[in-house]
N, C-alpha and C positions, 0 to 999 in steps of 0.2 A: 386420482389413480396413481399408483406407484409409491415410491418412497418420498420422504420430505425433500431429499436432494433432487429427485427428478421433477418435483413440483415447484422447485425454486422458492421454498418457504422463507429462507433467509432473506433473499432479495425482496420478496413481497412484504415481509415484516418491516424492513428498512423503509420501503416505499410508504407504508401505512404510518409509521411513527415519525418519519422525517420527510414529509411530502415536499416536492419542488414547488416553489412559489414563483409565479410569473411576475415580472416587473417590466414596466414600459422601457423601451429602448429607442435609440435613434433609428431612422430608416436605413442607415448605412449598413450594408451587409458585412459580416465578418465570418471568417472561416471557423469551422468547429475546432475546438482545442481541448485537450485533456492533459492534465499534469501527470497523471499516473494511470496505468492499466495493469491488469493481472491476467496471466494465461490460464488460470484455473478458477472455476466458480466455487470451489471448495474453500478458497482463501478470501478473507474479507480484510480490506484495508480500513481499519477502524479509526485511525487518527493521524493527522499530519500537523506538526507544530514546530515552531522555532525552538532550537536547542536552548537550554537555559544558560549555558556558559560559553557558547560559541555562536557569535552573531552570523557567521557564514555557513551555519549548518542547520539542517532540519532533522527532526526525529519522526520516523514513520513507524506506526504500530500496526501489526497484522496478526490475524489468528486463523487457524484451520477450523472450519465450522461444521464439517460433515462427518467428523469422527474417522477420518481416513489418513493414510500416509500418502503424501503427495509432494511432488516437486513443482514449483511454480516460478515463472519469470515475472519479476516486477520491472516494468518499463516506465521511463519517465522522459518527458521532453525538457526537463530542467537540466542545467549545465552541471552535472555531478562530476566531481574529480576524484572522489574517494567514497567508498561505502564500507561500513563495518557494523557488525552486530554490537549491541550495547545492552546494558542491564536497565532496569527501570529508573535508575538514578542517572542514566545517560552516560555512564562510564563505559568505554570500549571494553569488550570481552577479549581475553587472551586468545590469540589466533582467530579472531573474529573478522579479520579483513576479508572482504568479498571482492572477487575480480569483477570488473566492469566489462561486460561482453556486448557484442552487437545486439543480442536479444534482450539485454538489460542485466539485472542481477538475479542469479539463480538462488532460490531459497528452498530448503527442504523442511517439510512439516511432518510431525507425527500427530495423532489425533488430538485436537483441541489445543495444540501448542500455540503460545503467544510469542511473537518475535518483535523486538524493537531494533530498528536500524538507525544508525547515524549517517546521514548523507551530507557530506561536505561539498559545498558548491564552489565553482570557480567564480572569482570576483570580476 
């Protein structure tokens, strides 16, 4: 019932195509941990990879999946010292520097927009 956005079709498709696999672990308990989180269900974090030319940086690729205009906060528990928009060749975009705020990095999406971010980590 309702729209594909309301039904969570994007998340269910990822769950079907990329199921979690349980692996045996030690009995020692550990706290739950997540490297990234997003404030909007309309935005999908598609890839995280090491930057090709910068060992101290990661590239994060995200896209808007609901066909909407939305602002979203990307939060991370990683020690990020600098965040900037980059192109698909991982070159920083002019005026692409993003402020690091308490809520994370604020990103603005138009329908189906793909964004690439270069996250430089503290050493």
